[in-house]
DOSEZA-403846 format. One record per residue: residue number from 1; residue in one letter; chain; x, y, z of N, C-alpha, C, O in turn. Coordinates in steps of 0.05 Angstrom, whole numbers. Layout:
# DOSEZA-403846
<r nr="NUM" rest="A" kette="A" n_X="X" n_Y="Y" n_Z="Z" ca_X="X" ca_Y="Y" ca_Z="Z" c_X="X" c_Y="Y" c_Z="Z" o_X="X" o_Y="Y" o_Z="Z"/>
...
//
This chain:
# DOSEZA-403846
<r nr="1" rest="X" kette="A" n_X="3481" n_Y="-210" n_Z="220" ca_X="3495" ca_Y="-187" ca_Z="208" c_X="3523" c_Y="-195" c_Z="200" o_X="3534" o_Y="-185" o_Z="181"/>
<r nr="2" rest="X" kette="A" n_X="3536" n_Y="-214" n_Z="215" ca_X="3564" ca_Y="-221" ca_Z="208" c_X="3565" c_Y="-236" c_Z="181" o_X="3584" o_Y="-232" o_Z="166"/>
<r nr="3" rest="X" kette="A" n_X="3545" n_Y="-253" n_Z="175" ca_X="3545" ca_Y="-267" ca_Z="149" c_X="3542" c_Y="-246" c_Z="126" o_X="3552" o_Y="-250" o_Z="105"/>
<r nr="4" rest="X" kette="A" n_X="3526" n_Y="-225" n_Z="132" ca_X="3523" ca_Y="-204" ca_Z="112" c_X="3549" c_Y="-191" c_Z="106" o_X="3556" o_Y="-186" o_Z="83"/>
<r nr="5" rest="X" kette="A" n_X="3564" n_Y="-185" n_Z="127" ca_X="3591" ca_Y="-172" ca_Z="124" c_X="3610" c_Y="-190" c_Z="109" o_X="3626" o_Y="-182" o_Z="92"/>
<r nr="6" rest="X" kette="A" n_X="3610" n_Y="-216" n_Z="116" ca_X="3627" ca_Y="-235" ca_Z="103" c_X="3620" c_Y="-236" c_Z="73" o_X="3638" o_Y="-236" o_Z="56"/>
<r nr="7" rest="X" kette="A" n_X="3594" n_Y="-237" n_Z="67" ca_X="3586" ca_Y="-238" ca_Z="39" c_X="3594" c_Y="-212" c_Z="24" o_X="3603" o_Y="-213" o_Z="1"/>
<r nr="8" rest="X" kette="A" n_X="3591" n_Y="-190" n_Z="37" ca_X="3598" ca_Y="-164" ca_Z="25" c_X="3628" c_Y="-162" c_Z="20" o_X="3636" o_Y="-154" o_Z="-1"/>
<r nr="9" rest="X" kette="A" n_X="3644" n_Y="-169" n_Z="40" ca_X="3673" ca_Y="-169" ca_Z="37" c_X="3681" c_Y="-189" c_Z="15" o_X="3699" o_Y="-182" o_Z="-1"/>
<r nr="10" rest="X" kette="A" n_X="3669" n_Y="-212" n_Z="15" ca_X="3676" ca_Y="-232" ca_Z="-5" c_X="3669" c_Y="-222" c_Z="-33" o_X="3685" o_Y="-226" o_Z="-52"/>
<r nr="11" rest="X" kette="A" n_X="3646" n_Y="-209" n_Z="-37" ca_X="3638" ca_Y="-198" ca_Z="-63" c_X="3658" c_Y="-177" c_Z="-72" o_X="3665" o_Y="-176" o_Z="-95"/>
<r nr="12" rest="X" kette="A" n_X="3665" n_Y="-159" n_Z="-53" ca_X="3684" ca_Y="-138" ca_Z="-60" c_X="3711" c_Y="-149" c_Z="-67" o_X="3725" o_Y="-139" o_Z="-84"/>
<r nr="13" rest="X" kette="A" n_X="3720" n_Y="-170" n_Z="-53" ca_X="3745" ca_Y="-183" ca_Z="-59" c_X="3745" c_Y="-196" c_Z="-87" o_X="3765" o_Y="-195" o_Z="-102"/>
<r nr="14" rest="X" kette="A" n_X="3723" n_Y="-208" n_Z="-94" ca_X="3720" ca_Y="-220" ca_Z="-121" c_X="3723" c_Y="-198" c_Z="-142" o_X="3737" o_Y="-201" o_Z="-162"/>
<r nr="15" rest="X" kette="A" n_X="3708" n_Y="-176" n_Z="-138" ca_X="3710" ca_Y="-154" ca_Z="-158" c_X="3739" c_Y="-142" c_Z="-159" o_X="3749" o_Y="-136" o_Z="-180"/>
<r nr="16" rest="X" kette="A" n_X="3751" n_Y="-139" n_Z="-135" ca_X="3778" ca_Y="-129" ca_Z="-135" c_X="3797" c_Y="-148" c_Z="-149" o_X="3815" o_Y="-139" o_Z="-163"/>
<r nr="17" rest="X" kette="A" n_X="3793" n_Y="-174" n_Z="-145" ca_X="3810" ca_Y="-194" ca_Z="-159" c_X="3806" c_Y="-192" c_Z="-189" o_X="3826" o_Y="-194" o_Z="-204"/>
<r nr="18" rest="X" kette="A" n_X="3782" n_Y="-188" n_Z="-199" ca_X="3777" ca_Y="-185" ca_Z="-227" c_X="3791" c_Y="-161" c_Z="-238" o_X="3804" o_Y="-162" o_Z="-259"/>
<r nr="19" rest="X" kette="A" n_X="3788" n_Y="-138" n_Z="-224" ca_X="3802" ca_Y="-114" ca_Z="-233" c_X="3832" c_Y="-117" c_Z="-233" o_X="3846" o_Y="-106" o_Z="-250"/>
<r nr="20" rest="X" kette="A" n_X="3843" n_Y="-131" n_Z="-213" ca_X="3872" ca_Y="-135" ca_Z="-212" c_X="3881" c_Y="-153" c_Z="-235" o_X="3902" o_Y="-147" o_Z="-247"/>
<r nr="21" rest="X" kette="A" n_X="3866" n_Y="-174" n_Z="-242" ca_X="3873" ca_Y="-190" ca_Z="-265" c_X="3873" c_Y="-174" c_Z="-291" o_X="3889" o_Y="-178" o_Z="-308"/>
<r nr="22" rest="X" kette="A" n_X="3853" n_Y="-156" n_Z="-293" ca_X="3852" ca_Y="-139" ca_Z="-316" c_X="3875" c_Y="-120" c_Z="-317" o_X="3888" o_Y="-116" o_Z="-338"/>
<r nr="23" rest="X" kette="A" n_X="3882" n_Y="-108" n_Z="-294" ca_X="3904" ca_Y="-89" ca_Z="-293" c_X="3930" c_Y="-102" c_Z="-301" o_X="3946" o_Y="-90" o_Z="-315"/>
<r nr="24" rest="X" kette="A" n_X="3934" n_Y="-127" n_Z="-292" ca_X="3959" ca_Y="-141" ca_Z="-299" c_X="3957" c_Y="-154" c_Z="-327" o_X="3976" o_Y="-167" o_Z="-336"/>
<r nr="25" rest="X" kette="A" n_X="3935" n_Y="-151" n_Z="-340" ca_X="3930" ca_Y="-162" ca_Z="-367" c_X="3932" c_Y="-193" c_Z="-367" o_X="3941" o_Y="-205" o_Z="-386"/>
<r nr="26" rest="X" kette="A" n_X="3923" n_Y="-205" n_Z="-345" ca_X="3922" ca_Y="-234" ca_Z="-342" c_X="3894" c_Y="-244" c_Z="-349" o_X="3890" o_Y="-269" o_Z="-350"/>
<r nr="27" rest="X" kette="A" n_X="3876" n_Y="-227" n_Z="-352" ca_X="3848" ca_Y="-234" ca_Z="-360" c_X="3842" c_Y="-219" c_Z="-385" o_X="3843" o_Y="-195" o_Z="-386"/>
<r nr="28" rest="X" kette="A" n_X="3835" n_Y="-234" n_Z="-405" ca_X="3829" ca_Y="-222" ca_Z="-431" c_X="3804" c_Y="-205" c_Z="-429" o_X="3785" o_Y="-210" o_Z="-415"/>
<r nr="29" rest="X" kette="A" n_X="3805" n_Y="-183" n_Z="-445" ca_X="3782" ca_Y="-165" ca_Z="-445" c_X="3757" c_Y="-179" c_Z="-455" o_X="3734" o_Y="-173" o_Z="-447"/>
<r nr="30" rest="X" kette="A" n_X="3761" n_Y="-200" n_Z="-471" ca_X="3740" ca_Y="-216" ca_Z="-481" c_X="3723" c_Y="-228" c_Z="-459" o_X="3698" o_Y="-230" o_Z="-461"/>
<r nr="31" rest="X" kette="A" n_X="3736" n_Y="-236" n_Z="-437" ca_X="3722" ca_Y="-248" ca_Z="-415" c_X="3718" c_Y="-229" c_Z="-392" o_X="3702" o_Y="-235" o_Z="-373"/>
<r nr="32" rest="X" kette="A" n_X="3731" n_Y="-206" n_Z="-393" ca_X="3729" ca_Y="-187" ca_Z="-371" c_X="3701" c_Y="-178" c_Z="-366" o_X="3692" o_Y="-176" o_Z="-343"/>
<r nr="33" rest="X" kette="A" n_X="3687" n_Y="-171" n_Z="-387" ca_X="3659" ca_Y="-161" ca_Z="-384" c_X="3642" c_Y="-182" c_Z="-370" o_X="3626" o_Y="-176" o_Z="-352"/>
<r nr="34" rest="X" kette="A" n_X="3645" n_Y="-207" n_Z="-379" ca_X="3629" ca_Y="-228" ca_Z="-367" c_X="3634" c_Y="-231" c_Z="-337" o_X="3615" o_Y="-232" o_Z="-322"/>
<r nr="35" rest="X" kette="A" n_X="3660" n_Y="-231" n_Z="-330" ca_X="3666" ca_Y="-234" ca_Z="-301" c_X="3659" c_Y="-210" c_Z="-285" o_X="3653" o_Y="-212" o_Z="-261"/>
<r nr="36" rest="X" kette="A" n_X="3661" n_Y="-186" n_Z="-297" ca_X="3653" ca_Y="-162" ca_Z="-283" c_X="3623" c_Y="-162" c_Z="-278" o_X="3614" o_Y="-154" o_Z="-256"/>
<r nr="37" rest="X" kette="A" n_X="3607" n_Y="-171" n_Z="-298" ca_X="3578" ca_Y="-174" ca_Z="-294" c_X="3572" c_Y="-194" c_Z="-271" o_X="3555" o_Y="-189" o_Z="-254"/>
<r nr="38" rest="X" kette="A" n_X="3586" n_Y="-216" n_Z="-271" ca_X="3582" ca_Y="-236" ca_Z="-250" c_X="3589" c_Y="-223" c_Z="-223" o_X="3574" o_Y="-227" o_Z="-204"/>
<r nr="39" rest="X" kette="A" n_X="3612" n_Y="-209" n_Z="-221" ca_X="3619" ca_Y="-197" ca_Z="-196" c_X="3599" c_Y="-176" c_Z="-187" o_X="3593" o_Y="-175" o_Z="-163"/>
<r nr="40" rest="X" kette="A" n_X="3588" n_Y="-160" n_Z="-205" ca_X="3568" ca_Y="-140" ca_Z="-198" c_X="3542" c_Y="-154" c_Z="-189" o_X="3530" o_Y="-145" o_Z="-170"/>
<r nr="41" rest="X" kette="A" n_X="3534" n_Y="-175" n_Z="-203" ca_X="3510" ca_Y="-189" ca_Z="-195" c_X="3513" c_Y="-201" c_Z="-167" o_X="3495" o_Y="-199" o_Z="-151"/>
<r nr="42" rest="X" kette="A" n_X="3536" n_Y="-213" n_Z="-162" ca_X="3541" ca_Y="-224" ca_Z="-135" c_X="3540" c_Y="-201" c_Z="-114" o_X="3529" o_Y="-205" o_Z="-92"/>
<r nr="43" rest="X" kette="A" n_X="3552" n_Y="-179" n_Z="-120" ca_X="3552" ca_Y="-156" ca_Z="-102" c_X="3523" c_Y="-146" c_Z="-97" o_X="3516" o_Y="-141" o_Z="-74"/>
<r nr="44" rest="X" kette="A" n_X="3508" n_Y="-143" n_Z="-118" ca_X="3480" ca_Y="-134" ca_Z="-116" c_X="3464" c_Y="-154" c_Z="-99" o_X="3448" o_Y="-145" o_Z="-81"/>
<r nr="45" rest="X" kette="A" n_X="3467" n_Y="-180" n_Z="-104" ca_X="3452" ca_Y="-200" ca_Z="-88" c_X="3462" c_Y="-200" c_Z="-59" o_X="3446" o_Y="-207" o_Z="-41"/>
<r nr="46" rest="X" kette="A" n_X="3486" n_Y="-193" n_Z="-54" ca_X="3497" ca_Y="-191" ca_Z="-27" c_X="3485" c_Y="-167" c_Z="-13" o_X="3477" o_Y="-168" o_Z="10"/>
<r nr="47" rest="X" kette="A" n_X="3484" n_Y="-144" n_Z="-27" ca_X="3474" ca_Y="-120" ca_Z="-15" c_X="3443" c_Y="-121" c_Z="-11" o_X="3433" o_Y="-112" o_Z="9"/>
<r nr="48" rest="X" kette="A" n_X="3430" n_Y="-133" n_Z="-30" ca_X="3401" ca_Y="-136" ca_Z="-29" c_X="3392" c_Y="-165" c_Z="-29" o_X="3383" o_Y="-176" o_Z="-50"/>
<r nr="49" rest="X" kette="A" n_X="3395" n_Y="-179" n_Z="-6" ca_X="3389" ca_Y="-208" ca_Z="-6" c_X="3360" c_Y="-214" c_Z="-11" o_X="3353" o_Y="-236" o_Z="-20"/>
<r nr="50" rest="X" kette="A" n_X="3342" n_Y="-195" n_Z="-6" ca_X="3314" ca_Y="-200" ca_Z="-11" c_X="3308" c_Y="-201" c_Z="-41" o_X="3287" o_Y="-211" o_Z="-49"/>
<r nr="51" rest="X" kette="A" n_X="3326" n_Y="-190" n_Z="-57" ca_X="3322" ca_Y="-192" ca_Z="-86" c_X="3322" c_Y="-221" c_Z="-96" o_X="3306" o_Y="-228" o_Z="-113"/>
<r nr="52" rest="X" kette="A" n_X="3340" n_Y="-237" n_Z="-85" ca_X="3341" ca_Y="-266" ca_Z="-92" c_X="3315" c_Y="-279" c_Z="-83" o_X="3304" o_Y="-296" o_Z="-98"/>
<r nr="53" rest="X" kette="A" n_X="3305" n_Y="-272" n_Z="-60" ca_X="3280" ca_Y="-283" ca_Z="-50" c_X="3257" c_Y="-276" c_Z="-69" o_X="3240" o_Y="-293" o_Z="-76"/>
<r nr="54" rest="X" kette="A" n_X="3256" n_Y="-251" n_Z="-78" ca_X="3235" ca_Y="-242" ca_Z="-96" c_X="3237" c_Y="-256" c_Z="-123" o_X="3217" o_Y="-264" o_Z="-134"/>
<r nr="55" rest="X" kette="A" n_X="3261" n_Y="-259" n_Z="-132" ca_X="3265" ca_Y="-274" ca_Z="-158" c_X="3257" c_Y="-303" c_Z="-156" o_X="3245" o_Y="-314" o_Z="-174"/>
<r nr="56" rest="X" kette="A" n_X="3263" n_Y="-315" n_Z="-133" ca_X="3255" ca_Y="-343" ca_Z="-130" c_X="3224" c_Y="-346" c_Z="-128" o_X="3213" o_Y="-365" o_Z="-139"/>
<r nr="57" rest="X" kette="A" n_X="3211" n_Y="-328" n_Z="-115" ca_X="3182" ca_Y="-328" ca_Z="-114" c_X="3170" c_Y="-324" c_Z="-142" o_X="3151" o_Y="-338" o_Z="-150"/>
<r nr="58" rest="X" kette="A" n_X="3182" n_Y="-305" n_Z="-157" ca_X="3172" ca_Y="-298" ca_Z="-184" c_X="3175" c_Y="-322" c_Z="-203" o_X="3159" o_Y="-326" o_Z="-221"/>
<r nr="59" rest="X" kette="A" n_X="3196" n_Y="-338" n_Z="-199" ca_X="3201" ca_Y="-360" ca_Z="-217" c_X="3189" c_Y="-387" c_Z="-206" o_X="3191" o_Y="-407" o_Z="-219"/>
<r nr="60" rest="X" kette="A" n_X="3178" n_Y="-385" n_Z="-182" ca_X="3165" ca_Y="-409" ca_Z="-171" c_X="3184" c_Y="-429" c_Z="-158" o_X="3178" o_Y="-452" o_Z="-154"/>
<r nr="61" rest="X" kette="A" n_X="3208" n_Y="-419" n_Z="-151" ca_X="3228" ca_Y="-436" ca_Z="-138" c_X="3224" c_Y="-434" c_Z="-108" o_X="3222" o_Y="-412" o_Z="-97"/>
<r nr="62" rest="X" kette="A" n_X="3222" n_Y="-457" n_Z="-94" ca_X="3216" ca_Y="-457" ca_Z="-66" c_X="3236" c_Y="-443" c_Z="-49" o_X="3229" o_Y="-427" o_Z="-31"/>
<r nr="63" rest="X" kette="A" n_X="3262" n_Y="-449" n_Z="-53" ca_X="3283" ca_Y="-437" ca_Z="-37" c_X="3301" c_Y="-419" c_Z="-54" o_X="3310" o_Y="-428" o_Z="-75"/>
<r nr="64" rest="X" kette="A" n_X="3306" n_Y="-395" n_Z="-44" ca_X="3324" ca_Y="-377" ca_Z="-60" c_X="3351" c_Y="-389" c_Z="-66" o_X="3362" o_Y="-385" o_Z="-88"/>
<r nr="65" rest="X" kette="A" n_X="3362" n_Y="-405" n_Z="-48" ca_X="3389" ca_Y="-417" ca_Z="-52" c_X="3387" c_Y="-437" c_Z="-75" o_X="3407" o_Y="-440" o_Z="-90"/>
<r nr="66" rest="X" kette="A" n_X="3365" n_Y="-450" n_Z="-79" ca_X="3362" ca_Y="-468" ca_Z="-102" c_X="3363" c_Y="-453" c_Z="-128" o_X="3375" o_Y="-463" o_Z="-147"/>
<r nr="67" rest="X" kette="A" n_X="3351" n_Y="-430" n_Z="-129" ca_X="3352" ca_Y="-414" ca_Z="-154" c_X="3381" c_Y="-405" c_Z="-159" o_X="3391" o_Y="-405" o_Z="-181"/>
<r nr="68" rest="X" kette="A" n_X="3394" n_Y="-397" n_Z="-137" ca_X="3422" ca_Y="-388" ca_Z="-140" c_X="3440" c_Y="-410" c_Z="-151" o_X="3456" o_Y="-406" o_Z="-169"/>
<r nr="69" rest="X" kette="A" n_X="3437" n_Y="-434" n_Z="-139" ca_X="3453" ca_Y="-457" ca_Z="-148" c_X="3446" c_Y="-465" c_Z="-177" o_X="3464" o_Y="-471" o_Z="-193"/>
<r nr="70" rest="X" kette="A" n_X="3420" n_Y="-464" n_Z="-184" ca_X="3412" ca_Y="-471" ca_Z="-211" c_X="3425" c_Y="-452" c_Z="-231" o_X="3436" o_Y="-461" o_Z="-251"/>
<r nr="71" rest="X" kette="A" n_X="3422" n_Y="-426" n_Z="-226" ca_X="3433" ca_Y="-406" ca_Z="-244" c_X="3464" c_Y="-409" c_Z="-245" o_X="3476" o_Y="-407" o_Z="-267"/>
<r nr="72" rest="X" kette="A" n_X="3477" n_Y="-414" n_Z="-223" ca_X="3506" ca_Y="-417" ca_Z="-222" c_X="3514" c_Y="-441" c_Z="-238" o_X="3534" o_Y="-440" o_Z="-253"/>
<r nr="73" rest="X" kette="A" n_X="3500" n_Y="-464" n_Z="-235" ca_X="3507" ca_Y="-488" ca_Z="-250" c_X="3504" c_Y="-484" c_Z="-280" o_X="3521" o_Y="-491" o_Z="-296"/>
<r nr="74" rest="X" kette="A" n_X="3481" n_Y="-472" n_Z="-288" ca_X="3477" ca_Y="-466" ca_Z="-316" c_X="3499" c_Y="-448" c_Z="-327" o_X="3509" o_Y="-453" o_Z="-349"/>
<r nr="75" rest="X" kette="A" n_X="3506" n_Y="-428" n_Z="-312" ca_X="3527" ca_Y="-409" ca_Z="-320" c_X="3553" c_Y="-424" c_Z="-324" o_X="3567" o_Y="-420" o_Z="-344"/>
<r nr="76" rest="X" kette="A" n_X="3560" n_Y="-440" n_Z="-305" ca_X="3586" ca_Y="-455" ca_Z="-306" c_X="3587" c_Y="-475" c_Z="-328" o_X="3607" o_Y="-479" o_Z="-341"/>
<r nr="77" rest="X" kette="A" n_X="3564" n_Y="-488" n_Z="-334" ca_X="3563" ca_Y="-506" ca_Z="-357" c_X="3567" c_Y="-491" c_Z="-383" o_X="3581" o_Y="-500" o_Z="-401"/>
<r nr="78" rest="X" kette="A" n_X="3555" n_Y="-468" n_Z="-385" ca_X="3558" ca_Y="-451" ca_Z="-409" c_X="3587" c_Y="-442" c_Z="-412" o_X="3598" o_Y="-441" o_Z="-434"/>
<r nr="79" rest="X" kette="A" n_X="3600" n_Y="-434" n_Z="-390" ca_X="3628" ca_Y="-426" ca_Z="-390" c_X="3645" c_Y="-450" c_Z="-399" o_X="3663" o_Y="-447" o_Z="-416"/>
<r nr="80" rest="X" kette="A" n_X="3640" n_Y="-474" n_Z="-388" ca_X="3656" ca_Y="-497" ca_Z="-396" c_X="3652" c_Y="-504" c_Z="-425" o_X="3671" o_Y="-511" o_Z="-439"/>
<r nr="81" rest="X" kette="A" n_X="3627" n_Y="-502" n_Z="-435" ca_X="3622" ca_Y="-507" ca_Z="-463" c_X="3636" c_Y="-487" c_Z="-481" o_X="3648" o_Y="-494" o_Z="-501"/>
<r nr="82" rest="X" kette="A" n_X="3635" n_Y="-462" n_Z="-473" ca_X="3649" ca_Y="-441" ca_Z="-489" c_X="3679" c_Y="-445" c_Z="-489" o_X="3692" o_Y="-443" o_Z="-510"/>
<r nr="83" rest="X" kette="A" n_X="3690" n_Y="-452" n_Z="-466" ca_X="3719" ca_Y="-456" ca_Z="-465" c_X="3727" c_Y="-481" c_Z="-481" o_X="3749" o_Y="-482" o_Z="-493"/>
<r nr="84" rest="X" kette="A" n_X="3710" n_Y="-502" n_Z="-481" ca_X="3716" ca_Y="-525" ca_Z="-498" c_X="3716" c_Y="-518" c_Z="-527" o_X="3732" o_Y="-527" o_Z="-543"/>
<r nr="85" rest="X" kette="A" n_X="3697" n_Y="-501" n_Z="-535" ca_X="3696" ca_Y="-492" ca_Z="-563" c_X="3721" c_Y="-476" c_Z="-570" o_X="3733" o_Y="-480" o_Z="-591"/>
<r nr="86" rest="X" kette="A" n_X="3729" n_Y="-458" n_Z="-552" ca_X="3753" ca_Y="-442" ca_Z="-556" c_X="3777" c_Y="-460" c_Z="-558" o_X="3794" o_Y="-456" o_Z="-576"/>
<r nr="87" rest="X" kette="A" n_X="3779" n_Y="-479" n_Z="-541" ca_X="3802" ca_Y="-498" ca_Z="-541" c_X="3803" c_Y="-513" c_Z="-568" o_X="3825" o_Y="-516" o_Z="-579"/>
<r nr="88" rest="X" kette="A" n_X="3781" n_Y="-523" n_Z="-577" ca_X="3780" ca_Y="-537" ca_Z="-602" c_X="3788" c_Y="-519" c_Z="-625" o_X="3803" o_Y="-528" o_Z="-643"/>
<r nr="89" rest="X" kette="A" n_X="3779" n_Y="-494" n_Z="-625" ca_X="3787" ca_Y="-475" ca_Z="-646" c_X="3817" c_Y="-470" c_Z="-646" o_X="3830" o_Y="-469" o_Z="-667"/>
<r nr="90" rest="X" kette="A" n_X="3828" n_Y="-466" n_Z="-622" ca_X="3857" ca_Y="-461" ca_Z="-619" c_X="3873" c_Y="-486" c_Z="-627" o_X="3894" o_Y="-483" o_Z="-640"/>
<r nr="91" rest="X" kette="A" n_X="3864" n_Y="-510" n_Z="-620" ca_X="3878" ca_Y="-534" ca_Z="-628" c_X="3878" c_Y="-537" c_Z="-659" o_X="3899" o_Y="-544" o_Z="-670"/>
<r nr="92" rest="X" kette="A" n_X="3856" n_Y="-531" n_Z="-672" ca_X="3855" ca_Y="-532" ca_Z="-701" c_X="3874" c_Y="-511" c_Z="-713" o_X="3888" o_Y="-517" o_Z="-733"/>
<r nr="93" rest="X" kette="A" n_X="3874" n_Y="-488" n_Z="-702" ca_X="3891" ca_Y="-466" ca_Z="-712" c_X="3921" c_Y="-474" c_Z="-708" o_X="3937" o_Y="-469" o_Z="-726"/>
<r nr="94" rest="X" kette="A" n_X="3927" n_Y="-486" n_Z="-685" ca_X="3955" ca_Y="-494" ca_Z="-680" c_X="3963" c_Y="-516" c_Z="-699" o_X="3986" o_Y="-516" o_Z="-709"/>
<r nr="95" rest="X" kette="A" n_X="3945" n_Y="-535" n_Z="-704" ca_X="3952" ca_Y="-557" ca_Z="-723" c_X="3957" c_Y="-545" c_Z="-751" o_X="3976" o_Y="-553" o_Z="-764"/>
<r nr="96" rest="X" kette="A" n_X="3940" n_Y="-527" n_Z="-760" ca_X="3944" ca_Y="-514" ca_Z="-786" c_X="3970" c_Y="-499" c_Z="-788" o_X="3984" o_Y="-500" o_Z="-808"/>
<r nr="97" rest="X" kette="A" n_X="3976" n_Y="-484" n_Z="-766" ca_X="4002" ca_Y="-470" ca_Z="-766" c_X="4026" c_Y="-488" c_Z="-767" o_X="4045" o_Y="-483" o_Z="-780"/>
<r nr="98" rest="X" kette="A" n_X="4024" n_Y="-511" n_Z="-753" ca_X="4045" ca_Y="-531" ca_Z="-753" c_X="4049" c_Y="-542" c_Z="-781" o_X="4071" o_Y="-546" o_Z="-791"/>
<r nr="99" rest="X" kette="A" n_X="4026" n_Y="-548" n_Z="-795" ca_X="4027" ca_Y="-558" ca_Z="-822" c_X="4040" c_Y="-537" c_Z="-841" o_X="4057" o_Y="-544" o_Z="-857"/>
<r nr="100" rest="X" kette="A" n_X="4031" n_Y="-512" n_Z="-838" ca_X="4043" ca_Y="-490" ca_Z="-855" c_X="4073" c_Y="-487" c_Z="-850" o_X="4088" o_Y="-483" o_Z="-868"/>
<r nr="101" rest="X" kette="A" n_X="4081" n_Y="-489" n_Z="-824" ca_X="4109" ca_Y="-487" ca_Z="-818" c_X="4125" c_Y="-510" c_Z="-830" o_X="4147" o_Y="-506" o_Z="-841"/>
<r nr="102" rest="X" kette="A" n_X="4114" n_Y="-534" n_Z="-829" ca_X="4128" ca_Y="-557" ca_Z="-841" c_X="4131" c_Y="-553" c_Z="-871" o_X="4152" o_Y="-560" o_Z="-882"/>
<r nr="103" rest="X" kette="A" n_X="4111" n_Y="-543" n_Z="-884" ca_X="4112" ca_Y="-538" ca_Z="-913" c_X="4134" c_Y="-517" c_Z="-919" o_X="4149" o_Y="-520" o_Z="-938"/>
<r nr="104" rest="X" kette="A" n_X="4134" n_Y="-495" n_Z="-903" ca_X="4154" ca_Y="-474" ca_Z="-907" c_X="4182" c_Y="-484" c_Z="-903" o_X="4201" o_Y="-477" o_Z="-917"/>
<r nr="105" rest="X" kette="A" n_X="4186" n_Y="-501" n_Z="-883" ca_X="4213" ca_Y="-513" ca_Z="-877" c_X="4221" c_Y="-530" c_Z="-901" o_X="4245" o_Y="-530" o_Z="-909"/>
<r nr="106" rest="X" kette="A" n_X="4203" n_Y="-546" n_Z="-911" ca_X="4209" ca_Y="-563" ca_Z="-934" c_X="4217" c_Y="-546" c_Z="-958" o_X="4236" o_Y="-552" o_Z="-972"/>
<r nr="107" rest="X" kette="A" n_X="4201" n_Y="-525" n_Z="-963" ca_X="4208" ca_Y="-507" ca_Z="-986" c_X="4235" c_Y="-494" c_Z="-982" o_X="4250" o_Y="-491" o_Z="-1001"/>
<r nr="108" rest="X" kette="A" n_X="4241" n_Y="-486" n_Z="-957" ca_X="4267" ca_Y="-473" ca_Z="-951" c_X="4290" c_Y="-493" c_Z="-955" o_X="4310" o_Y="-486" o_Z="-967"/>
<r nr="109" rest="X" kette="A" n_X="4286" n_Y="-517" n_Z="-946" ca_X="4307" ca_Y="-538" ca_Z="-950" c_X="4311" c_Y="-543" c_Z="-980" o_X="4334" o_Y="-545" o_Z="-988"/>
<r nr="110" rest="X" kette="A" n_X="4290" n_Y="-544" n_Z="-995" ca_X="4293" ca_Y="-548" ca_Z="-1024" c_X="4307" c_Y="-525" c_Z="-1037" o_X="4324" o_Y="-528" o_Z="-1055"/>
<r nr="111" rest="X" kette="A" n_X="4300" n_Y="-501" n_Z="-1028" ca_X="4313" ca_Y="-477" ca_Z="-1039" c_X="4343" c_Y="-477" c_Z="-1032" o_X="4359" o_Y="-469" o_Z="-1049"/>
<r nr="112" rest="X" kette="A" n_X="4350" n_Y="-485" n_Z="-1008" ca_X="4379" ca_Y="-486" ca_Z="-1000" c_X="4394" c_Y="-507" c_Z="-1017" o_X="4416" o_Y="-502" o_Z="-1026"/>
<r nr="113" rest="X" kette="A" n_X="4381" n_Y="-530" n_Z="-1022" ca_X="4393" ca_Y="-551" ca_Z="-1038" c_X="4398" c_Y="-541" c_Z="-1067" o_X="4419" o_Y="-547" o_Z="-1079"/>
<r nr="114" rest="X" kette="A" n_X="4378" n_Y="-527" n_Z="-1077" ca_X="4381" ca_Y="-517" ca_Z="-1105" c_X="4403" c_Y="-496" c_Z="-1106" o_X="4418" o_Y="-495" o_Z="-1126"/>
<r nr="115" rest="X" kette="A" n_X="4406" n_Y="-480" n_Z="-1085" ca_X="4427" ca_Y="-460" ca_Z="-1084" c_X="4455" c_Y="-473" c_Z="-1084" o_X="4473" o_Y="-463" o_Z="-1096"/>
<r nr="116" rest="X" kette="A" n_X="4458" n_Y="-496" n_Z="-1070" ca_X="4483" ca_Y="-510" ca_Z="-1069" c_X="4490" c_Y="-522" c_Z="-1096" o_X="4513" o_Y="-522" o_Z="-1105"/>
<r nr="117" rest="X" kette="A" n_X="4470" n_Y="-533" n_Z="-1109" ca_X="4474" ca_Y="-545" ca_Z="-1135" c_X="4481" c_Y="-524" c_Z="-1156" o_X="4497" o_Y="-529" o_Z="-1174"/>
<r nr="118" rest="X" kette="A" n_X="4469" n_Y="-500" n_Z="-1154" ca_X="4475" ca_Y="-479" ca_Z="-1173" c_X="4504" c_Y="-468" c_Z="-1169" o_X="4516" o_Y="-461" o_Z="-1189"/>
<r nr="119" rest="X" kette="A" n_X="4514" n_Y="-468" n_Z="-1145" ca_X="4540" ca_Y="-457" ca_Z="-1140" c_X="4562" c_Y="-479" c_Z="-1141" o_X="4586" o_Y="-472" o_Z="-1144"/>
<r nr="120" rest="X" kette="A" n_X="4554" n_Y="-504" n_Z="-1139" ca_X="4574" ca_Y="-525" ca_Z="-1138" c_X="4581" c_Y="-536" c_Z="-1164" o_X="4597" o_Y="-554" o_Z="-1166"/>
//
């Protein structure tokens, strides 16, 4: 019973942490739904531990914990892949903005030089 309570308290703390990050606007809404779903799934599996056992039997996995680890690893690999894609996109956007800024600075410098020649 004590491990059940530890799991329940841990699941509730994870959900509370997600809500707190959302409240402080430190977690983008884009990812909030994903993490809320994860938190709810963990809570449901904590409240109904036999559900994981039934799922492992239905999928032919010998031990429920193996199914849990497999799903968690696949999930984390997908998150890492998505974040890598996001990072690549942001790096490309940053590079383009830096190039645009350099062009604008060059144009501004040329405009200032022309202004000096026209007045001088």
